[in-house]
PAPAZA-54550 format. One record per atom (N, C-alpha, C): x, y, z. Coordinates in steps of 0.001 Angstrom, whole numbers, padded with zeros to 6 digits, always signed. Layout:
XYZ;...
***
This chain:
+077913+000035-027296;+077048+001205-027587;+075853+000675-028009;+075630-000100-029208;+074813-001035-029466;+074074-001568-028733;+074648-001912-027714;+074021-002955-026795;+073473-002084-025801;+074015-001117-025539;+073242-000117-024886;+072245+000484-025359;+072385+000586-026619;+070932+001560-027282;+070077+000433-027095;+070497-000906-027589;+069454-002068-027447;+068752-001944-025878;+069436-001957-025365;+068924-002041-023927;+068134-000790-023532;+068491+000248-023965;+067424+001865-023620;+066598+001287-024754;+066339+001056-025647;+065329+000735-026573;+064130-000401-026104;+064924-001377-025531;+064291-002561-024529;+063485-001857-023687;+064235-001031-022815;+063642-000412-021658;+062412+000534-021894;+062684+001357-022822;+061762+002233-023761;+060340+001772-023626;+060461+000331-024511;+059452-000319-025162;+058601-001011-023574;+059438-001809-022958;+058839-002233-021610;+058416-001152-020732;+058885+000156-020748;+058363+001137-019871;+057085+001512-020541;+057093+001821-021913;+055884+002398-022790;+054442+001452-022278;+055015-000086-022565;+054013-000680-022346;+053472-001170-020822;+054318-000726-019765;+053804-000693-018310;+052941+000383-018049;+053513+001641-019003;+052839+002870-018747;+051256+002861-018993;+051310+002038-020237;+050031+001888-020864;+049135+000870-019805;+049950-000119-019582;+048925-001020-018495;+048735-000292-017164;+049366+000619-016765;+049083+001535-015833;+047868+002360-015952;+047782+003009-017030;+046919+003770-017367;+045451+003203-017766;+045706+001897-018336;+044656+001166-018431;+043669+000609-017298;+044514+000275-016373;+044361-000654-015150;+043795+000428-013858;+044174+001757-014253;+043861+002688-013235;+042405+002964-013323;+041759+003284-014458;+040272+003232-014433;+039727+002012-013865;+039987+000939-014402;+039616-000198-014087;+039504-000511-012616;+040558-000123-012048;+040808-000134-010327;+039682+000387-009928;+039666+001725-010346;+038746+002881-009635;+037367+002800-010048;+037144+001865-010911;+035743+001388-011231;+035362+000311-010326;+036667-000296-010092;+035837-001649-009248;+035926-000986-007585;+036709-000076-007475;+036572+000118-005944;+035306+001355-005977;+035005+001887-006804;+033612+002646-006901;+032697+001907-006689;+032693+000832-007433;+031314-000363-007347;+031265-000796-006128;+032728-001285-005165;+032652-001824-004386;+032336-000814-003131;+032304+000364-003403;+032144+001417-002184;+030421+001839-002583;+029989+001474-003617;+028514+001801-004295;+027542+000704-003319;+028178-000441-003181;+027731-001501-002670;+028027-001791-000977;+028931-001280-000573;+029192-001501+000751;+028768-000127+001538;+028727+000935+000793;+028528+002141+001556;+026997+002682+001666;+025873+001533+001571;+024666+001822+001559;+023727+002319+002867;+022806+002034+003057;+022166+002173+004147;+020967+000880+004537;+021395+000425+005735;+020398-000496+006050;+019398-000136+007193;+018446-000902+007002;+017248-000649+007704;+016256-001324+008186;+015809-001413+009585;+014889-002580+010245;+013725-001984+010802;+012563-003164+011230;+011519-002760+011611;+010967-004136+012295;+010056-003725+013391;+009596-004526+013971;+008101-004597+014686;+007276-005124+014377;+005725-004859+015269;+005127-005952+015533;+004983-005847+016776;+003870-007151+018033;+002620-006573+017952;+001875-007720+017662;+000472-007269+017530;-000336-008632+018377;-001318-007974+019022;-002584-008770+019101;-003700-008273+018723;-004558-009596+017993;-005863-009113+017548;-006730-010284+017659;-007766-009607+018077;-009136-010130+018425;-010299-010298+017808;-010809-010782+017151;-011976-010801+016174;-013288-011958+017098;-014148-011410+017120;-015461-011966+017567;-016619-011429+016570;-016859-012826+016050;-017974-012931+014774;-018978-013740+015054;-020271-013223+015110;-021597-014147+015271;-021598-015150+014888;-021258-015341+013291;-021497-016841+012854;-020280-017959+013257;-019479-017373+014099;-018089-018246+014125;-018529-018846+016197;-018144-020187+016059;-018894-020454+017687;-017372-020060+018577;-016292-019804+017865;-014914-019287+018774;-014284-017960+018600;-014066-017027+019229;-013616-016183+018884;-011630-016043+018517;-011512-015300+017869;-010084-015389+016993;-009091-014667+018162;-007968-015019+018111;-006798-014389+019099;-005490-014937+018346;-005147-014000+017892;-003884-013954+016950;-002302-012975+017837;-001874-013668+018166;-000178-013232+018521;+000626-013114+017857;+000972-012275+016987;+001990-012108+015684;+003031-011233+015891;+004101-011379+015052;+005112-010722+014910;+005655-010352+013683;+006030-009105+013247;+006330-008689+011724;+007672-008105+011931;+008563-008930+011438;+010107-008495+011515;+010731-008276+010245;+011389-007022+009728;+011620-006691+008489;+013542-006443+008394;+014007-006481+007628;+015452-006113+007520;+015783-005769+006002;+016283-004533+005770;+016595-004060+004182;+017910-002891+004093;+018026-003469+003076;+019294-002762+002769;+019233-001898+001166;+019737-000648+001130;+019785+000209+000065;+021151+000283-000410;+021494+000031-001402;+022894+000390-001750;+023446+001537-002511;+024485+002036-002212;+024844+003689-003221;+024475+003266-004635;+024963+004330-005362;+024471+004189-006852;+025940+004384-007596;+026076+003404-008693;+027047+003185-009504;+026649+003381-010668;+027217+004423-011493;+026792+005004-012862;+025145+005404-012862;+024754+005966-011852;+023001+005887-011679;+022410+004254-011170;+022836+003308-011043;+022539+002035-010768;+022337+001877-009559;+021319+000914-008744;+021457+000711-007269;+020507-000513-006938;+020915-000998-005941;+019845-002086-005472;+019243-001862-004288;+017941-002530-003852;+017107-002437-002603;+016730-003897-002579;+016921-004325-000997;+016487-005394-000728;+015758-005378+000535;+014557-006266+000629;+014151-006271+002181;+013356-007394+002254;+013783-008209+003506;+013368-009527+003826;+012082-009036+005168;+010987-009973+004691;+010025-009805+005508;+009636-011309+006495;+009507-011097+007709;+009145-012560+008416;+008054-012427+009391;+007028-013223+009032;+005998-013253+009911;+005595-014314+010850;+005449-014335+012141;+005267-015482+012848;+004313-015427+013830;+003394-016355+014517;+002708-016412+015169;+003250-016520+016463;+002502-016066+017573;+003241-016354+018958;+002390-016805+020089;+002931-017630+020872;+001820-018274+021784;+000870-019518+021371;+000256-018803+020666;-001066-019534+020086;-001356-019392+018672;-002612-020122+018278;-002669-020113+016567;-004191-020398+016746;-004605-019605+017850;-006539-020132+017526;-007204-018767+016344;-006586-018649+015101;-007636-018141+014128;-007112-018738+012908;-008282-018298+011851;-008575-019104+010705;-007469-018014+009877;-006954-018771+008634;-006368-018126+007661;-006327-018792+006507;-006273-018280+005225;-006816-018875+004062;-005980-019967+003787;-004939-020242+004406;-003780-021321+003725;-004260-022225+005029;-005104-022044+006167;-005041-023035+007433;-006618-023266+007089;-006788-024690+007649;-007994-025380+007633;-009036-025242+009371;-009158-024012+009675;-009820-023800+010871;-010875-022608+010642;-011167-022487+009443;-012527-021623+008865;-013690-021820+009550;-014120-023222+009884;-015330-023452+010429;-015298-023225+012049;-014282-022883+012364;-014393-022570+014266;-013950-020926+014622;-013248-020801+013653;-012627-019556+014101;-012742-018176+013007;-012964-016830+013359;-012879-016172+012216;-011466-015785+011372;-011539-015049+010015;-010279-015189+009756;-009312-013903+010107;-008360-014031+010385;-007197-013309+010366;-006076-013244+009599;-005973-012452+008714;-004994-012638+007229;-003617-012425+007586;-003026-013115+008699;-001444-013135+008895;-000929-014305+008566;-000492-014843+007478;+000374-016114+007390;+001412-016172+008055;+002034-017365+008315;+003434-017620+008971;+004076-017835+007532;+005088-016653+007602;+005853-016819+006425;+006903-016217+006556;+008055-016078+005644;+009110-015476+005479;+009353-015578+003979;+009582-014018+003526;+009747-014135+001923;+010526-012794+001962;+010796-012437+000469;+011248-011475-000077;+010581-010472-000419;+010174-009218+000299;+009035-008400+000507;+009257-007328-000769;+010742-007022-000707;+010858-005920-001878;+012344-006645-002363;+012669-006392-003722;+013895-006859-004374;+014301-006054-005367;+014555-005012-005899;+014413-004420-006955;+015888-003554-007451;+015952-003593-008612;+017253-002555-009118;+016638-001254-009567;+017370-000114-009266;+016869+001198-009450;+017748+001745-010423;+017422+002991-010881;+018165+003933-011877;+017822+005090-011651;+018761+005992-011383;+018530+007543-011237;+019478+008318-012102;+020009+007630-013253;+020976+008463-014104;+020012+009050-015225;+018393+009066-015177;+018070+009874-015820;+017536+011287-015503;+017633+012543-015912;+016784+013971-015249;+015526+013705-014860;+015450+013867-013532;+014138+013762-012967;+013041+012909-013287;+014024+011722-013288;+013130+010185-013467;+013696+009200-012662;+013189+008513-011911;+013490+007455-011286;+012583+006021-011817;+013736+005155-012218;+013252+003599-012540;+013369+002763-011701;+012695+001545-011449;+012542+000471-010923;+012316-000611-011344;+013033-001755-011242;+012672-003217-011878;+012582-004090-010687;+011514-004780-010717;+011626-005820-009682;+010679-005918-008293;+010436-006560-007443;+009790-006554-006384;+009561-005281-005647;+008516-004680-005343;+008432-003170-004810;+007064-002687-004321;+007094-002216-003376;+005991-001579-002736;+005341-000080-003671;+004658-000217-004238;+004069+000703-005111;+002861+001157-004777;+002744+002784-004639;+001690+003359-004132;+001657+004900-004831;+000554+005455-004997;+000675+006626-005721;-000115+008069-004910;-000551+007749-003438;-000871+008432-002825;-000175+008139-001308;-000071+009521-000433;+000511+008869+001075;-000722+008444+001627;+000168+007268+002770;-001032+006476+003688;-001907+007634+004462;-002944+007183+004709;-003531+005940+004229;-004542+005953+003165;-004363+006686+002303;-004964+007037+001033;-005027+006069-000127;-004874+004857+000305;-004101+003937-000938;-005688+003437-001487;-006613+004165-002151;-007790+003691-002392;-007799+002422-003426;-006877+002647-004549;-007010+001832-005621;-005585+000896-005803;-004311+001565-005460;-003066+001120-005237;-002640+001035-004528;-002016-000111-003475;-001391+000406-001945;-000804-000968-001542;-000309-000857-000724;+000488-001846+000028;-000211-003144+000991;-001503-002643+001631;-002184-003449+002770;-001262-003224+003965;-000681-002112+004334;+000357-002142+005448;-000141-002235+006543;-001567-002396+006955;-001925-002761+008034;-001954-004304+008537;-001789-004955+007539;-001510-006548+007836;-000104-006691+007924;+000041-008063+008540;+001260-007864+008906;+002233-008680+007341;+001733-009212+006800;+002073-009513+005402;+002082-008397+004209;+002630-007816+003970;+002502-006615+003097;+002291-007358+001636;+001437-006161+000686;+001319-006420-000522;+002129-005751-001462;+002843-006484-001949;+003947-005899-003107;+003895-006448-004780;+004570-005629-005703;+004124-005714-006964;+005475-006142-007623;+005585-007349-008592;+006801-007767-009279;+006277-006555-010530;+007088-005560-010740;+007116-004629-011862;+008056-003789-011956;+008046-003534-013183;+008669-002109-014011;+007815-000850-013663;+008466+000224-012696;+008126+001348-012786;+008902+002382-012946;+008383+003529-013328;+009112+004877-013752;+008554+005953-012884;+008735+007385-012871;+008387+008181-012384;+008950+009322-012600;+008470+010410-013416;+009137+011591-014226;+008454+012889-013677;+009339+013760-013351;+008905+015218-012889;+009247+016365-014134;+009504+015733-015021;+009991+016904-015911;+009352+017816-016490;+008177+017786-016394;+006997+018985-016624;+006762+019529-015388;+006673+020976-015174;+006415+021793-014024;+005172+021490-013209;+005522+021030-011797;+004385+020444-011202;+003633+019528-011395;+004508+018549-012073;+003392+017515-012590;+004349+016313-012454;+003932+015198-011928;+004624+013899-011913;+003540+012950-012739;+004573+012086-013739;+003891+011140-014299;+004415+010036-013971;+003694+008821-013258;+003920+007428-012808;+003308+006461-014027;+004294+005570-014217;+004054+004064-015011;+004263+003136-014341;+003615+002052-014618;+004234+000619-014123;+003343-000347-015089;+004130-001286-015304;+003621-002825-016015;+003934-003793-014891;+002861-004313-014405;+002965-005308-013300;+002723-006619-013903;+003639-007610-013712;+003433-008922-013929;+003063-010131-013335;+002962-009789-011637;+002907-010575-010543;+002367-009680-009586;+001387-009969-008692;+001118-009488-007297;+001373-010295-006079;+002034-010039-005153;+002246-010745-004343;+001161-010175-002977;+000207-011213-002994;-000708-010735-001981;-000816-010588-000493;-001402-010505+000568;-001223-010415+002014;-001482-011897+002572;-002117-013095+001547;-002447-014369+001948;-001564-015366+002070;+000018-014699+001377;+001315-015775+001621;+000915-016586+000225;+002309-016879+000007;+002603-017723-000932;+001722-019310-001023;+001442-019912+000416;+000802-021036+000282;-000894-021019+000225;-001033-019970+000418;-002758-019443+000070;-003539-020110-000982;-004270-021264-001077;-004916-021762-002023;-005885-020892-002963;-006246-021677-004032;-007219-020928-005013;-007510-019266-005168;-008423-018990-004967;-008634-017564-005108;-007822-016456-004311;-007274-016800-003137;-006547-016342-002156;-004884-016217-002681;-004601-017053-004046;-003427-016785-004410;-002554-015709-005322;-001442-015525-005112;-000994-014342-005904;-001742-014172-007365;-001671-012922-007788;-002003-012692-009023;-001269-012817-010235;-001171-013492-011135;-000553-013454-012377;-001007-012470-013475;-000147-011295-013192;-001085-010194-014041;+000031-009603-015362;-000779-008814-016129;-000462-008179-017276;-000895-007035-017083;-000724-006148-016693;-001228-004982-016024;-000489-003587-016331;-001314-002721-016595;-000253-001369-016648;-001359-000508-016355;-000379+000421-015318;-001178+001529-014226;-000253+002675-014715;-001164+003475-014896;-000855+004889-015042;-001297+006183-014320;-000550+007367-013616;-001151+008032-012735;-000378+009306-012905;-001154+010274-013101;-000898+011693-013216;-001007+012617-012253;-000012+013714-012054;-000342+014270-010717;+000160+015875-011041;-000997+016630-010816;-000407+018377-010925;-001002+019177-009702;+000355+019534-009383;+000326+020607-007961;+000317+021975-008379;+000302+022372-009512;+000475+023757-010216;-000534+024670-009880;-002218+023987-009222;-003271+024606-008879;-003147+024815-007719;-003044+026006-006774;-002878+026006-005611;-003898+025530-004909;-005267+025959-005081;-006692+025206-003877;-006473+023784-003824;-005873+023139-004887;-006075+021747-004896;-005050+020926-005718;-004771+019683-005412;-003838+018734-006758;-004752+018100-007058;-004494+017874-008259;-005385+017210-009672;-004627+015627-009801;-005157+014922-009745;-004854+013532-010154;-005807+013050-011099;-004993+012157-012250;-005701+011279-013290;-005189+010170-013160;-005978+009186-013490;-005178+007658-013546;-006252+006572-014262;-005477+005620-014915;-006085+004790-015783;-004950+003384-015039;-006137+002714-014478;-005531+000897-014115;-006259+000298-015003;-005200-000481-015977;-005856-001594-016825;-005433-002873-016233;-006455-003768-015585;-006128-005001-015248;-006064-006034-015621;-004976-006824-015773;-005332-008058-016508;-004785-009199-016068;-005771-010177-014900;-005310-011006-013962;-005354-012550-014751;-004644-013072-014914;-004876-014320-015779;-005042-015191-014836;-005132-015324-014010;-005829-016292-012998;-006611-016019-012055;-007194-014732-012464;-008436-014258-011625;-009092-013151-012691;-009616-013824-013538;-010355-013084-014845;-011541-012370-014201;-012276-012449-013187;-013191-011787-012986;-013170-010322-011871;-011425-010020-011971;-010923-008858-011591;-010284-008138-012597;-010063-008856-013758;-009555-007906-014682;-010581-006638-015174;-010033-005133-014961;-011082-004334-015448;-010034-003334-016028;-010760-002349-016569;-010474-000811-016776;-010848+000017-016285;-009884+000879-015343;-010500+001842-014685;-009808+003395-014658;-010901+004042-015120;-010412+005563-015421;-011022+006479-014552;-010118+007507-013913;-010639+008297-012640;-009919+009904-012894;-010742+010501-011945;-010205+011831-011877;-010325+012359-010269;-009361+012712-009640;-009398+013230-008274;-008998+014547-007953;-009499+015643-007131;-009094+016755-006782;-009231+016751-005120;-008047+017073-004585;-008208+017364-003421;-007358+018476-002675;-007635+019053-001735;-006778+020191-000963;-007544+020842-000006;-006952+021939+000405;-007301+022712+001191;-007310+024380+001056;-008201+025026+001583;-008128+026451+001463;-007884+027169+003228;-007284+027950+003521;-007417+028783+004955;-008631+029414+004881;-009115+029501+006083;-010293+030232+006258;-010190+031375+007741;-009082+030767+008258;-008300+031749+009493;-006786+031701+009663;-006373+032158+010422;-005262+031873+010651;-004709+030428+011133;-005684+029978+012053;-005373+028297+012385;-006291+027180+011733;-007345+027919+010994;-008250+026869+010163;-008115+026758+008868;-008212+025395+008431;-008181+025292+006736;-009524+024521+006294;-009854+024952+005345;-011197+024157+004837;-010731+022936+004122;-010988+021646+004307;-010259+020684+003267;-011516+019808+002370;-011198+019484+001502;-012161+018809+000622;-011560+017686-000483;-012238+016937-000834;-011620+016036-001561;-013303+015646-002611;-012901+015592-003999;-013855+014866-005018;-013136+014020-005763;-013690+012829-005962;-013275+012027-006692;-014099+010819-007754;-014183+010706-008931;-014911+010051-009707;-014444+009002-010458;-014807+007762-010883;-013932+006995-011501;-015064+005906-012388;-014803+005551-013462;-015507+004270-013859;-014821+003024-014652;-015471+002140-014358;-014597+000790-014344;-015653+000095-015145;-014683-000872-016076;-015512-001622-017232;-014543-003363-016903;-015335-004061-017692;-014517-005486-017778;-013345-005373-018768;-012318-006188-018604;-011653-006198-019572;-010738-007252-019797;-009888-007620-020576;-009354-008725-020930;-010061-010100-021032;-009850-011029-020235;-010739-012322-020050;-011619-012315-019333;-012254-011251-018807;-013385-011173-017589;-014670-011753-018134;-015090-012880-017771;-016466-013371-018367;-017597-012417-017763;-017738-011714-017085;-018686-010537-016570;-018614-009370-017088;-020058-008675-017310;-020008-007571-018242;-020215-006605-017015;-019149-005542-016942;-019010-004655-015878;-019235-003168-016279;-020139-002764-015864;-020136-001156-016077;-020604-000290-014411;-019469+000001-013912;-019813+000587-012766;-018837+001668-012725;-019404+002864-011570;-019011+004047-011093;-018476+003892-009775;-017583+005097-009427;-017184+005246-007972;-017201+006980-007733;-017550+007077-006580;-017524+008542-006121;-017297+008848-004837;-016324+009753-004589;-015939+010319-003223;-016101+011537-003115;-016792+012048-001989;-017022+013336-001688;-016771+013627-000370;-015845+014543-000170;-015499+014936+001343;-015411+016378+001543;-015846+016839+003032;-015458+018065+003258;-015447+018202+004483;-014351+019335+005057;-014295+018915+006640;-013293+020580+006910;-012697+020538+008374;-012013+021521+008630;-010812+020520+009688;-009814+021663+009418;-008590+021165+010380;-007910+022425+010766;-008110+022170+012119;-007797+023363+012708;-006664+023185+013936;-005443+024367+013941;-004644+024102+014834;-004743+024885+016065;-003960+024290+017427;-004356+025065+018543;-002731+024881+019304;-002613+026203+020607;-001844+026153+020960;-001514+025195+022157;-002554+024891+022874;-002644+023968+024149;-002381+022563+024018;-002167+021933+025178;-002458+020383+024939;-003381+019942+023893;-003948+020282+022984;-004908+019816+021723;-004105+020414+020884;-003279+019738+019970;-002781+020722+018839;-003403+020693+017607;-004162+019899+017419;-004649+019763+016124;-006009+018917+016107;-007416+019421+015442;-007988+018662+015271;-009045+018818+014092;-009133+017536+013506;-009860+017588+011841;-011237+017083+012138;-012133+017738+011459;-013381+016859+011334;-013815+016840+010104;-014487+015927+009483;-014603+015498+008207;-015956+014532+008104;-016851+015111+006936;-018118+014263+006510;-017926+014013+005056;-017890+012516+005073;-017659+012121+003869;-019035+011160+003025;-018605+010976+001935;-019762+010114+000827;-019060+009208+000271;-018883+008252+000111;-018131+006952-000769;-019543+006144-001412;-019154+005988-002855;-020126+005090-003558;-019509+004307-004326;-019734+002973-004278;-019215+001841-004961;-020400+001122-005989;-020654+001576-006840;-021747+001017-007815;-021773-000363-007767;-023141-000954-007526;-023333-002315-007845;-024648-002514-008509;-025016-003632-009188;-026073-003824-010088;-026899-005328-009755;-025739-005818-008882;-026402-007350-008439;-025629-008080-008965;-024900-008860-008261;-023967-010052-008936;-022455-009437-008990;-022018-009966-010225;-020366-009300-010638;-020454-008107-010934;-021345-007499-011665;-021431-006044-011791;-021428-004956-010777;-020161-004736-010268;-019810-003774-009216;-018526-003395-009261;-018438-002135-008999;-016989-001176-008845;-016107-002223-007566;-014936-002672-007927;-014024-003093-006852;-012826-002568-007098;-011902-002668-006023;-010511-001984-005812;-009916-002979-005078;-009225-004157-006160;-008707-005234-005609;-007496-005145-005191;-006814-004143-005665;-005465-003638-005135;-005201-002434-004388;-006126-002320-003795;-006134-001178-002996;-006020-001674-001166;-005596-000689-000447;-005552-000823+000977;-006784-000507+001579;-008111-001574+001380;-009072-001321+001628;-009509-001370+002735;-008688-001998+003833;-008853-001860+005116;-008953-000234+005564;-008300+000654+005194;-008375+001878+005354;-009745+002479+005194;-010717+001950+004206;-011658+002372+003887;-013101+001611+004517;-014182+002407+004628;-015506+001443+004811;-015479+000785+006216;-014494+001116+006837;-014576+000380+008353;-013486-000683+008578;-013028-000098+009825;-011988-001512+010120;-012114-002539+010533;-013519-002951+010542;-014392-004288+010786;-013841-005002+009163;-013688-004409+008139;-013404-005320+007136;-014360-005964+006605;-015652-005330+006498;-016936-006398+006211;-017181-005728+004534;-016204-004807+003884;-016482-004574+002886;-015215-004466+001760;-014424-005230+002036;-012949-005444+001601;-013042-005769-000188;-014141-006587-000345;-014514-006954-001506;-015942-006171-001954;-016385-005638-002715;-017792-004625-002900;-018573-005945-002694;-019725-005813-002366;-020932-006851-002790;-021601-006333-003811;-022124-007200-004516;-023029-007403-005670;-023895-006270-006112;-024236-006007-004701;-025323-004768-004533;-024522-003306-004199;-023398-003371-004295;-022657-002193-004405;-022617-001670-002936;-021887-000556-002445;-022100-000247-001149;-021738+001392-001548;-022569+001841-000287;-022982+003371-000142;-022484+003648+001188;-021240+004511+001367;-021075+004377+002911;-021104+006355+003035;-021920+006763+004399;-021834+008149+004626;-021205+007935+006029;-020396+008929+006049;-019431+008440+007302;-018726+009751+008038;-018647+009790+009099;-017673+011181+009674;-016346+010544+010505;-015728+011408+010534;-014012+011503+011071;-013620+012465+011720;-013324+012139+012688;-012768+012762+013481;-011169+012641+013953;-009929+013324+013802;-008779+012993+014146;-008267+014390+015201;-007488+013630+016098;-007051+014943+016871;-005603+014477+017638;-004807+015489+017424;-003236+015371+018218;-003242+015919+019758;-003302+015337+020398;-003736+015815+022170;-002490+015394+023062;-001659+015402+023981;-000979+015127+024991;-000011+014248+024245;+000728+014409+023256;+001284+013484+022548;+000933+012152+021989;-000345+012373+021359;-000799+011314+021042;-001788+011575+019995;-002152+010692+019091;-003096+010619+017909;-004261+009986+018236;-005524+010569+018172;-006620+009869+017997;-007378+010183+016988;-007980+008856+016737;-009109+008884+015184;-010316+008215+015706;-011390+008863+015120;-012676+008182+015450;-013598+008267+014560;-014314+007129+013995;-015085+007460+012455;-016552+006742+013273;-017383+007263+012350;-018788+006489+012602;-019363+006252+010880;-019867+004993+010508;-020382+004753+009190;-021469+004217+009266;-022264+004708+008076;-023579+003941+007826;-023405+003343+006562;-023984+002268+006373;-023522+001707+005225;-024847+001104+004565;-025200+001366+003293;-026280+000619+002357;-026067+000183+001164;-027010-000289+000697;-026752-000941-000711;-026828-000107-001749;-026297-000014-002900;-026374+000921-003911;-027748+000235-004973;-027787-001290-005164;-029023-001672-005537;-030163-002239-004626;-031290-002210-004744;-032238-002176-003778;-032254-001181-002861;-031321-000397-002463;-031499+000419-001599;-031599-000076-000107;-031066-001231+000572;-031428-001386+001802;-030245-001078+002767;-030418-001348+004197;-029373-001099+004836;-028488-002246+004889;-027272-001960+005206;-025903-003140+005529;-025841-003361+007072;-025199-002004+007609;-025603-001527+009198;-024412-000371+009366;-024146-000059+010537;-023555+000754+011262;-022101+000275+011554;-021182+001039+011979;-019826+000799+012488;-019323+001860+013168;-018720+001763+014346;-017847+002738+014839;-016554+002427+015276;-015605+003194+014773;-014125+002903+014785;-013488+003667+015765;-012339+003427+016530;-011681+004232+017237;-010357+003676+017577;-009009+004662+017136;-007684+004280+017506;-006834+005409+018273;-005889+004826+018889;-005002+005915+019861;-003541+005360+019583;-002952+006337+019198;-001810+005686+019214;-000507+007057+020033;+000615+006253+020046;+001674+007218+020606;+002835+006973+020831;+003848+007903+020069;+005084+007734+019619;+006004+007883+021189;+006359+006676+021605;+007126+006689+022969;+008715+007304+023024;+009193+007369+021567;+010463+007827+021156;+010376+007923+019995;+011604+008484+019354;+011552+008314+017737;+011798+007220+017223;+011720+005927+017606;+011909+004925+017005;+010691+003736+017424;+009917+004243+018404;+008936+003144+019242;+007621+003935+019009;+006265+003376+018741;+005042+003668+018868;+004349+002654+019435;+003317+003026+020087;+002430+001908+020746;+000802+002582+020109;-000052+001240+020389;-001370+001631+020064;-002383+000721+020096;-003505+001043+020232;-004813+000406+020465;-005613+000907+019447;-006663-000063+018719;-007595+000158+017615;-008609-000754+017852;-009959-000355+017662;-011188-001266+018057;-012053-000781+016907;-012632-001922+016503;-013923-001623+015416;-015285-002424+015473;-016317-001710+015467;-017599-002493+016020;-018536-002261+015118;-019050-003407+014132;-019921-003231+013383;-021248-003984+013517;-022220-003295+013554;-023656-004047+013704;-024662-003988+012598;-024578-005119+012128;-025543-005395+011101;-026691-004952+010953;-027689-004857+010195;-029000-004493+010210;-029696-005826+009685;-030908-006069+010282;-031542-007175+010551;-033125-007351+009468;-032628-006359+008425;-033635-006267+007323;-033269-007726+006347;-034964-007970+005551;-034620-009244+005055;-033732-009192+003835;-033744-008210+003332;-032695-008406+002109;-031125-008315+002530;-030917-007808+003399;-029645-007998+003796;-029243-009223+004395;-030378-010237+004925;-030064-011621+005667;-029479-012267+004728;-028837-013334+005387;-027908-014348+004608;-026696-013877+003820;-026277-012295+004018;-024982-012241+003412;-023881-011899+004524;-022732-011424+004089;-021661-011386+004997;-021647-010199+006015;-022807-009351+005140;-022750-007977+005803;-023808-007858+006655;-024457-009148+007006;-025644-009137+008175;-024948-009895+009430;-023496-010295+009499;-022908-010752+010389;-022381-009692+011188;-022726-009306+012568;-022315-008692+013247;-020483-008822+013983;-019859-008005+013888;-018244-008335+014056;-017539-007279+014761;-016771-007542+015930;-016117-006569+016342;-014496-006931+016504;-013558-006214+016427;-012060-006321+016316;-011588-005353+017251;-010430-005814+017822;-009708-005160+018787;-008055-005510+018460;-007280-004508+018544;-005819-004662+018174;-005278-003817+019302;-004033-004335+019965;-002896-003840+020628;-001589-004090+019888;-000969-003094+019845;+000435-002946+019123;+001704-002257+019473;+002832-002719+019364;+003978-001911+019285;+005174-002056+018407;+005233-001131+017651;+006108-001076+016472;+007453-000114+016800;+008671-000729+016191;+009906-000069+016001;+010307+000084+014440;+010992+001278+014415;+011677+001305+013207;+013124+002060+013445;+014184+001100+012985;+015393+001728+012775;+015830+001989+011449;
***
């Protein structure tokens, strides 16, 4: 009986230990399985864009012709205790020919620049966290914007170029306050469109910059946006600035089919960090127009008149938007990607139509300087796109910049006639 009791006692102990191990192991196994599920049950996405671009620039003996392909593959995991991962690889390659100049190439004397490098890189790669109420957090390389496309005036991805601009950053967005979104980011590196091999001034920006953007949607006639962008670029001191601004944009119905649309924005910019220049420049944007819906083949028509001013006092004292998607502003010929020393005043008209399953955009720009008040030139832009299925889009785009021949404009980049043509097909899955 003693032996039996001993055996029973031993069995009880062994059973207790085994039970404890099973109880302990179960959550670990479940946690391991949950982590595996989060990693494996994510979502993959792919995109491709084939494009032909032609640039005819009066100061270059040859036209530039670029046949390029942009391919991306991305994967977003599920969440584990609120944490997840997102990664995206981007590959850009020239096809058929390479008759264009790039900042990393030695053809700038013969051909105009087309800023699409041959490069494969990590476009995005970040850890995200959704465990805080009404808050999202990202850490790593990310595409960061605070407005819907194409309104990326100050912070953008430059998505028109084949190699996108992304930021190595910590970012967070909070919606705890009613009708309010508060965005903050700390940026330590800017991955620019020119690629890792671009030399000197075209290289990526080493950064210690702070971005703050607050948006309020509770005022029904318009959305209100306030921002502070504090740039500190360690290898590009001339672009280290503090920018503070306020934007109001919205629309008001004037009939069952027509809405009055409007935008007003003001910003002021000063030198910051180790910027060797003294900067005190303002930015002004004013827009008004109408957006009308129709029942026939013409579905929508938007007409808009706009005025945009980036002040300049000559030389380095000018308002710049160095991280913006500047191609979307001041003409698609890209004559004003970096604000001239004398600033730029742009008075322009825009028409957008949706008809016959297509989208059409046309714009006319009249450019002049802020300082000394002389004409730069005029530009006409036109775009036509069509979705041929849920996944595919084709398009044509054209820009024609005609420089003014006045003596004040002579000798500047703004005095060079330039035309650009694009044909493209894109796919997203």
